[in-house]
Phi, psi and omega in degrees: 000135179256144179271130180296138179288137175290132181296130181280125180275128178304149184303317182298318180291320178297318179298319178299318179298316181299315181295319180299314180291317181298320179303317181292316182292317178300321181291315184287320187263336192089149185302315184298321184272348181295141184246131175295329177298313181295317180299314180299316181297317181293327178285329184092032178231172176278156178297321176302325178294321178299317178290329178297323181282319191237353174075328182197169176296321178296321177299322178292319177299316180299321179296320177298314182293318180296320179294319178296319180297317180296319180293320178294318179298314180299316182297314184285323178294313181297326182297329184273352179295128179089002179297142185265352180198164175302323178297316178297319180296318180295316179299315180298318180295318178295318179298318179299321178297311183290329174293318181301313185288338176280318184279336180241059185301322182291319177297316180296321180300318178297320183290327186268340179271065187270342188301323180287353185249005183303135179086002181250164175302330179297320178297322177296321179295321178295320178295326176296326176297316177299317180299321178301312182291324177298316180298321179296318181292320177302317181297319181292321188258009189303327183290349181268358184231140179256005173213146187294321182298317180295320179297315181293320179299317180294320179294321177298321178298316180298314181297314180297317181296319181290327175299312181295321179294322179296320178294320177299320181299332179298332180280345184229082184301338180284349177282111182281164175303324179294318178296316180299320178297317178299316179300315182295314181296323179303321183275319189276319189290332181301316179290319181291323180293324175297321178299318179297318179297317179299319181293321179296320179298315181295322180294318179293327180293332180264000000 
């Protein structure tokens, strides 16, 4: 009798499985208490294979954060395609963000529980995620600003406010992504629309 060969999983697919399981374990246990043994067992691989792919537990955490950042960027960028105005683009981008954090709760949990990671490469990766979103907002709203510093300051405000609103939403599961987007736009767009009006006045004056 011959034993059937186990189907070999492509490296990319195996890596995706490892990150998916690790994301869940990090969220449930916390980074400090998470065990590489448990992650390996849940994936169905040996612990040495896990280390071969990511070198360390921190390396695995960084991979989780980077994948989440890439997914968030794709979601928010794609959402703004076809927008008919900066206001429409901002609304679409915000909705994509709030949908992402609801549908990818584990990824969002890793990104927001940064206090335990201060001073580590993981904290730097989380800050890069914020920088990514700030850059996207600056690009969307650039026509409303006549100087780069003001544009960046406003984008940082939007990112910070939406982070806090997202954390607040965790306490109120009945708040849908659409509702959260409306709340954010009610607060944010009033200031940006005034800025747009001021710029139109200045352009006409010159």
